[in-house]
C-alpha positions in Angstrom: -4.7 67.4 30.0 -7.1 64.7 29.0 -10.5 64.5 30.8 -9.4 61.8 33.3 -6.4 63.9 34.4 -8.8 66.9 34.8 -11.1 65.0 37.1 -8.2 63.6 39.1 -6.9 67.1 39.6 -10.3 68.1 41.0 -10.6 65.2 43.4 -8.5 62.1 44.1 -10.1 58.8 43.1 -9.8 57.5 46.7 -12.1 60.3 47.9 -15.1 58.8 46.2 -15.6 56.4 49.1 -17.6 59.0 51.0 -20.1 59.3 48.2 -20.9 55.6 47.7 -23.5 55.4 50.4 -25.1 58.6 49.1 -25.3 57.2 45.5 -26.7 53.9 46.9 -29.7 55.9 48.2 -30.2 58.1 45.1 -29.8 55.4 42.5 -27.4 54.9 39.6 -28.9 57.7 37.4 -27.9 60.3 39.9 -24.2 59.4 39.7 -22.2 62.3 38.1 -20.2 61.3 35.0 -16.9 62.1 36.6 -17.9 60.0 39.6 -18.7 57.0 37.3 -14.9 57.2 36.6 -13.9 57.7 40.2 -15.9 54.7 41.4 -13.4 52.5 39.5 -10.8 53.4 42.1 -12.9 51.1 44.4 -13.4 48.5 41.7 -17.0 49.5 40.8 -17.7 49.6 37.1 -20.9 50.7 35.4 -21.4 48.3 32.5 -23.0 50.0 29.4 -24.4 46.8 27.9 -26.4 46.4 31.1 -27.7 49.9 32.1 -28.1 50.3 35.9 -26.0 47.3 36.7 -22.4 47.3 38.0 -19.5 45.0 38.1 -17.2 44.8 41.1 -13.7 43.5 40.6 -12.3 41.8 43.7 -8.6 42.2 44.5 -7.0 38.9 45.5 -3.2 39.4 45.9 -1.2 36.6 44.3 -4.4 34.7 43.8 -4.2 33.4 47.4 -7.6 33.0 48.9 -9.6 30.8 51.4 -12.8 28.8 51.2 -14.4 31.4 53.6 -13.6 34.1 51.0 -14.8 32.0 48.1 -18.1 31.2 49.9 -18.5 35.0 50.6 -18.1 35.7 46.9 -20.5 33.0 45.9 -23.1 34.3 48.4 -22.8 37.8 47.1 -23.2 36.7 43.5 -26.3 34.7 44.3 -27.8 37.3 46.7 -27.0 40.6 44.9 -25.8 39.6 41.4 -26.8 37.2 38.7 -25.2 34.2 40.3 -22.3 34.3 37.9 -18.6 35.2 38.4 -15.7 35.6 36.1 -12.1 34.5 37.0 -9.8 37.0 35.3 -6.3 36.7 33.9 -5.0 38.8 36.8 -6.0 36.1 39.5 -9.1 38.0 40.5 -12.9 37.5 40.5 -15.5 39.8 39.1 -19.0 40.0 40.5 -21.7 40.8 37.9 -25.1 42.5 37.7 -25.0 44.4 41.0 -27.1 47.4 41.7 -25.6 50.5 43.3 -28.1 50.3 46.2 -26.5 47.0 47.3 -22.8 48.1 47.0 -22.4 49.2 50.7 -23.8 45.9 51.9 -21.6 44.0 49.4 -18.6 45.9 50.7 -19.5 45.1 54.3 -19.6 41.4 53.6 -16.3 41.6 51.7 -14.6 43.5 54.5 -15.7 40.9 57.0 -14.1 38.2 54.9 -10.9 40.1 54.4 -11.6 41.0 50.8 -11.4 44.3 49.0 -12.0 45.8 45.5 -9.8 48.8 46.2 -7.6 50.0 43.3 -8.7 47.4 40.8 -9.4 50.0 38.2 -8.0 53.2 36.8 -4.6 54.7 37.3 -3.0 52.8 40.1 -1.2 49.6 41.0 -3.5 46.7 40.0 -3.7 43.3 41.6 -0.1 42.0 42.1 0.4 38.5 40.7 2.6 35.6 41.6 2.9 31.9 40.9 -0.3 30.2 42.0 1.6 27.3 43.6 4.2 29.5 45.4 5.6 27.7 48.5 4.4 24.3 47.3 7.1 23.1 45.0 10.7 22.2 45.5 11.5 23.6 42.0 10.8 27.3 42.8 13.7 29.6 43.4 11.9 31.8 45.9 8.5 31.9 47.5 7.3 35.4 46.7 4.1 35.2 48.7 5.3 37.4 51.5 6.6 40.0 49.1 3.2 40.2 47.3 1.7 41.0 50.7 4.3 43.6 51.5 4.0 45.3 48.1 0.2 45.2 48.3 0.3 46.8 51.8 2.7 49.5 50.6 0.8 50.6 47.4 -2.9 49.8 48.0 -4.7 52.8 49.3 -1.5 54.8 49.6 -2.2 58.3 48.1 1.4 58.6 47.0 0.6 55.9 44.3 -3.2 56.4 43.7 -2.7 59.0 40.9 -0.4 57.4 38.3 -0.4 58.5 34.6 -2.1 55.1 33.8 -2.7 51.7 35.2 0.3 49.8 36.5 0.5 46.0 36.2 3.0 44.2 38.5 4.0 40.6 39.0 6.7 38.9 41.1 7.6 35.3 40.9 10.2 32.8 42.0 8.7 30.1 39.7 11.1 28.8 37.0 8.2 27.5 34.9 6.9 30.7 33.2 3.4 30.3 34.6 2.8 34.1 34.3 3.2 36.3 31.3 5.8 38.4 33.0 7.0 40.2 29.8 3.5 41.8 29.5 3.8 43.6 32.9 4.7 47.2 33.6 7.0 45.8 36.3 8.0 42.2 36.6 10.5 40.7 39.0 11.8 37.4 37.7 13.8 34.8 39.6 17.6 35.2 39.4 20.8 34.5 41.2 24.0 36.4 41.8 27.3 35.5 43.3 28.1 37.4 46.5 30.9 37.4 49.0 29.3 34.6 50.9 28.1 32.5 48.0 25.1 32.6 45.7 22.3 35.1 46.4 18.7 34.5 45.3 16.7 37.5 44.2 15.1 39.0 41.1 16.0 40.6 37.9 13.8 43.5 36.8 11.8 43.8 33.6 9.8 47.0 33.0 7.5 48.6 30.4 5.7 45.5 29.1 2.2 45.9 28.0 -0.6 44.5 25.8 -3.7 46.5 24.9 -3.7 49.5 22.5 -0.7 49.6 20.3 0.0 45.9 20.7 2.4 43.8 22.7 5.5 45.5 23.9 8.0 43.0 25.4 9.2 44.3 28.8 12.7 45.8 28.8 15.4 44.2 31.0 16.6 47.1 33.2 19.9 45.3 34.0 19.0 45.5 37.7 19.2 42.7 40.4 17.4 43.2 43.7 17.4 41.1 46.8 14.1 40.3 48.6 14.9 43.0 51.2 15.2 45.6 48.4 12.1 44.7 46.4 9.6 47.1 48.0 11.9 50.1 48.0 13.0 49.7 44.4 9.4 49.0 43.2 8.3 52.2 45.0 11.1 54.2 43.3 10.0 52.9 39.9 6.5 53.9 40.6 7.5 57.4 41.7 9.6 57.9 38.6 6.6 56.9 36.5 4.2 59.0 38.5 6.4 62.1 38.1 7.6 61.8 34.5 5.0 59.6 32.7 2.9 61.2 30.0 -0.4 62.7 31.1 -1.5 64.3 27.8 -2.8 61.3 26.0 -4.1 58.1 27.7 -3.1 56.0 24.7 0.6 56.9 25.3 0.6 57.1 29.1 1.8 53.6 30.1 5.3 53.1 31.5 6.3 51.5 28.1 6.1 54.9 26.4 8.3 56.6 29.0 10.9 53.8 28.5 10.7 54.3 24.8 11.3 58.0 25.2 14.2 57.8 27.7 15.8 54.4 27.0 16.5 51.9 29.7 19.8 53.4 30.8 18.4 56.8 31.6 15.4 55.2 33.3 17.7 53.0 35.3 19.7 56.0 36.5 16.5 57.9 37.4 15.4 54.9 39.5 18.8 54.7 41.2 18.7 58.4 42.0 15.2 58.0 43.5 16.0 54.9 45.6 19.2 56.4 46.9 21.8 53.7 46.4 23.7 52.1 43.6 21.7 49.3 42.0 23.3 46.0 41.3 23.6 44.8 37.7 21.4 41.9 36.6 22.1 38.5 37.9 21.7 35.1 36.1 18.1 34.5 35.3 16.7 31.3 36.8 13.7 30.6 34.6 13.5 27.5 32.4 12.6 27.7 28.7 9.6 25.4 29.3 6.1 26.4 30.4 4.0 24.8 33.2 0.7 26.4 34.2 0.3 24.0 37.1 -2.9 22.4 35.8 -3.2 18.7 36.8 -2.0 16.8 39.8 1.5 17.4 41.2 3.5 16.4 44.2 4.3 19.1 46.7 7.6 19.5 48.4 6.2 18.1 51.6 6.0 14.4 51.5 2.5 12.9 51.2 0.9 16.1 49.9 -0.3 17.1 46.4 -1.9 20.0 44.6 -4.6 19.8 41.9 -5.1 22.5 39.2 -8.7 22.6 37.8 -9.6 24.3 34.6 -12.5 26.8 34.8 -13.7 26.9 31.2 -13.0 30.5 29.9 -13.1 31.7 33.5 -16.9 31.8 34.0 -18.4 29.9 36.9 -21.8 29.8 38.6 -21.8 30.7 42.3 -23.1 27.2 43.3 -20.3 25.5 41.5 -17.8 27.9 43.2 -19.2 26.9 46.5 -18.8 23.3 45.4 -15.1 23.8 44.7 -14.8 25.4 48.1 -16.3 22.4 49.7 -13.8 20.1 48.0 -10.9 22.3 49.2 -12.2 21.9 52.8 -12.9 18.1 52.5 -9.7 17.1 50.7 -7.4 20.0 51.4 -6.9 22.6 54.1 -9.4 25.2 53.1 -7.0 27.1 50.8 -7.6 27.9 47.1 -5.2 29.5 44.6 -6.3 31.3 41.5 -4.2 31.0 38.3 -3.7 33.5 35.5 -4.8 30.9 32.9 -8.3 30.8 34.4 -7.8 27.8 36.6 -8.1 27.1 40.4 -5.6 25.2 42.5 -6.5 23.1 45.5 -3.3 22.5 47.6 -2.4 20.2 50.4 -4.3 17.1 49.3 -3.1 14.0 51.1 -2.1 11.0 49.0 -4.9 8.9 50.6 -7.5 11.4 49.6 -6.6 11.8 45.9 -8.6 8.8 44.7 -11.8 10.0 46.3 -11.3 13.6 45.1 -10.8 12.4 41.5 -14.2 10.6 41.6 -16.1 13.7 42.7 -18.9 14.6 40.2 -17.8 18.3 40.0 -14.5 17.2 38.5 -16.3 15.9 35.5 -17.0 19.5 34.5 -14.0 21.3 36.0 -11.2 19.1 34.8 -7.7 18.5 36.1 -6.8 16.8 32.8 -8.5 18.9 30.0 -7.9 18.3 26.4 -5.0 20.1 24.7 -7.3 22.8 23.3 -9.4 23.2 26.4 -6.4 23.4 28.7 -5.0 26.4 26.9 -8.3 28.1 26.3 -8.6 31.7 27.7 -11.2 34.4 27.1 -12.0 37.9 28.1 -15.5 38.8 29.3 -16.9 39.7 25.8 -19.7 42.1 24.8 -22.4 40.6 27.0 -21.0 42.6 29.9 -18.1 44.7 28.6 -18.8 47.9 26.6 -15.3 47.8 25.0 -15.7 44.3 23.5 -17.2 44.1 20.0 -18.0 40.4 20.0 -19.3 37.7 22.4 -16.2 35.7 23.3 -16.8 33.2 26.1 -19.5 30.9 24.5 -17.8 31.3 21.1 -14.5 30.2 22.6 -16.0 27.1 24.1 -18.0 26.2 21.0 -15.1 26.8 18.7 -12.8 24.6 20.8 -15.3 21.8 20.8 -15.8 22.0 17.0 -12.1 22.1 16.4 -11.5 19.0 18.5 -14.3 17.2 16.7 -12.7 17.9 13.4 -9.1 17.2 14.3 -9.5 14.6 17.1 -8.1 14.9 20.6 -4.7 13.4 19.8 -3.1 16.8 19.1 -0.3 18.7 20.6 -1.0 21.2 23.5 -1.8 24.7 22.3 -2.9 28.0 23.8 -5.9 29.7 22.2 -6.8 33.1 23.7 -9.7 35.3 22.8 -9.9 39.1 23.2 -13.1 41.0 22.4 -11.3 44.2 21.6 -7.7 45.7 21.3 -7.5 46.1 25.1 -6.3 42.5 25.0 -7.8 41.4 28.4 -7.7 37.8 27.0 -3.9 38.1 26.4 -4.3 37.0 22.8 -0.9 38.4 21.7 1.0 36.0 23.9 -0.8 32.8 22.7 0.0 30.2 20.1 -3.3 31.3 18.5 -4.7 34.7 19.4 -8.1 35.8 18.3 -9.1 39.5 18.3 -12.8 40.2 17.9 -14.2 42.6 15.4 -17.4 43.3 13.2 -17.3 42.9 9.5 -19.9 43.1 6.7 -20.6 40.2 4.4 -23.0 40.9 1.6 -24.4 43.8 3.5 -24.9 41.9 6.8 -22.8 42.7 9.9 -21.3 39.6 11.5 -18.9 38.8 14.3 -15.4 38.0 13.1 -11.8 37.8 14.3 -8.3 38.5 13.2 -6.0 35.5 13.8 -2.6 36.0 15.4 0.0 33.2 15.9 3.3 32.6 17.6 3.1 35.1 20.5 5.3 34.2 23.4 6.3 35.4 26.8 9.1 33.9 28.9 12.9 33.9 28.5 12.5 33.9 24.6 9.6 36.2 24.1 8.2 36.8 20.6 5.7 39.2 19.1 2.6 37.6 17.6 2.2 37.7 13.9 -1.2 38.6 12.3 -1.8 35.6 10.1 -5.4 36.2 8.9 -7.9 39.0 8.9 -11.7 39.2 9.0 -12.4 35.5 9.6 -16.2 35.1 10.3 -16.6 33.4 13.7 -19.0 30.9 12.2 -16.3 29.7 9.9 -13.4 29.9 12.4 -13.4 26.2 13.4 -12.9 25.1 9.8 -10.0 27.7 9.4 -8.3 26.6 12.6 -8.7 22.9 11.8 -6.4 23.6 8.8 -3.8 25.2 11.0 -3.7 23.4 14.3 -2.7 19.9 13.1 0.6 21.4 12.0 1.3 23.3 15.2 4.6 22.5 16.7 6.9 24.2 19.1 9.8 23.5 16.8 10.4 25.3 13.5 8.2 23.9 10.8 9.9 22.6 7.6 9.4 24.8 4.6 7.7 22.1 2.6 5.2 21.5 5.4 4.5 25.2 5.5 3.6 25.0 1.8 1.2 22.2 2.4 -0.6 24.2 5.1 -0.8 27.1 2.7 -2.6 25.0 0.2 -5.2 23.4 2.5 -5.8 25.8 5.4 -8.2 28.3 3.9 -11.7 26.9 3.1 -13.3 28.1 -0.1 -16.2 29.6 2.0 -13.9 32.1 3.5 -12.4 33.1 0.2 -16.0 33.6 -1.2 -17.3 35.4 1.8 -17.3 38.8 0.1 -14.4 40.1 2.2 -11.2 40.3 0.1 -9.2 41.0 3.2 -10.1 37.5 4.7 -6.9 35.8 3.9 -3.9 33.8 5.1 -0.6 35.5 4.6 1.6 32.8 2.9 5.0 34.1 3.9 3.9 34.0 7.6 2.7 30.4 7.6 6.1 29.1 9.0 5.9 31.5 11.9 2.9 29.8 13.5 5.2 28.3 16.0 7.4 31.4 16.4 
C-alpha cells in the first residue's frame, strides 16, 4: 500500500480530533508527519511555503451561507490569520496564516456560527456543490438545496465514508444553465425528466468518474441511470461504497473513481451499484440542461415578484476580511442576510427588493466587486498559487489580474466573453482544462535564467457537449503572455472559425520575442488554431 493507506490503516483520519488540542499546546514542530496528513481530515493544512502556518478550508455546502457566518470568517481572518481569505472553485472559503495554537479557538468560533472544516481534505466526500441561485429562479428544474443538506448529513463525519481510496467530488443541481462544471465531478446529478404512469417526473441523470488534476480532464461517464429526489441519498451512498470497496489503493495517482470506471466499464459499474442499492435502477431520462452557460453574475429577477439577486465578481477569489464584512453588511441592508458562493469565484446577494436596487448599485464597494465586469474579468479564475500552496510552481493570482488588465488594454473592452482559468500546477484547482483559455504554470529556463511560464490550453468545455482542452502552446513566459493572448483572443468565437481566419491567426499570434526566447518548445501548434473555440 502507499504511505497514505498505511497511515489510514493505523488510525482513521477522524480520530485526529483528540490530538488537536495537544498539538496546539506543543506547537507545530511537534506534530508527527503522519498526523500532518491526518489533520487534513479536519481541513487543517500545513503550508510548506509558510512554515509554521496553517490553512483551514471551511466547508460551505452548496455555497449557502449567512452574514453571521461571513462575519465570523472575517473576524477569524483578522484575529488569527493574515486578514486574507480565498474563495475557492468548490464554493468554500480558505482561512490563511493560522498558527496551530489558535486552531481550537478558531474551531470554537466556527462551531458557534454553524461552520465546520470537517472532511475538506484527503480521502472523503468533499464539499457538495449546487447552483448558487437554487430556489431563486423560475427556470430551474429542481431546487437541490435540501438534497445537498441531506447528502452532507449522510456522508460528513460518517466513518463508513471517511476512508475512501481518494478524494470524492460531488455536485447536484437542478439548474439548466451549466453554472457548475458537472462533467469534472466524481459524481454529478444533472437535471432530467422521465415519463411515468402519472405524467412527467423530475429527477436527475447520473454522471460518474469525472476528474481534472493529474492525468488531465476525464469527462464524466453517463451511467444511464435516472433517480428521483427520494432515491438520491441511497444511490449516492451505494456508489460511494462500491468505490470504497473496489477502488485502487496501490497508487494514489490511479485511485480516483475515474480509474475504476475505466477498468470496469460503465455497464459493470452500473450493475455493481444496482446490487449495492438493492433495487433495479431506472434508465436515464431526458436531460433538462440547456446548451448555454449562465454563471449568474449580474442582476437578475427572482421568481418572486419584486425581488432580485446580484452576482458580484471577487477578482481571482481573494478578498480582505474587511471587504468581506462590507459585502455582509450590504446583504443585510439590501437583502435578507443571506449570501451564496459561486464556483466561478463570485458571491451572490439574493432577495434584493426593486426599490433598493438603485441604492445598492451606488455603493462604493461595488466599484471594486463588480456585478458587470468586463468580458475577460468576468471569466477570470485562479487557484491559490505558490505564495501559499506548496504544489503550485508559479504565482497565479496577481499574474492573472495583471495579465487580464494588459490584454484588455491591448485589445480594448469590446470583445466577446471568454473564460480564462489559471492553475499553478497539474492538480488543476483553477479548472484550467474546462476554460476557453486555460493556463498551466511551470518553470522554464531562458538563457540560463529560471522564469515563470505557462502552457496554454484552449477549447475546454463542460456541459451537455463537453470537450477536452487542446494544448495550443508550450513554455510561454508569463511576462510575454499578454502579447501572446492578444493575438488569440480577438478571434475567439463560440462558433467554428473559418479556415482562412485560422490561417490569419497563425501568422500574427506569436510575437518574435517568444520565438527568440531561447526555448524551441515555445510555439503555437498551427493545426490546432481552429480548435480555439472547440
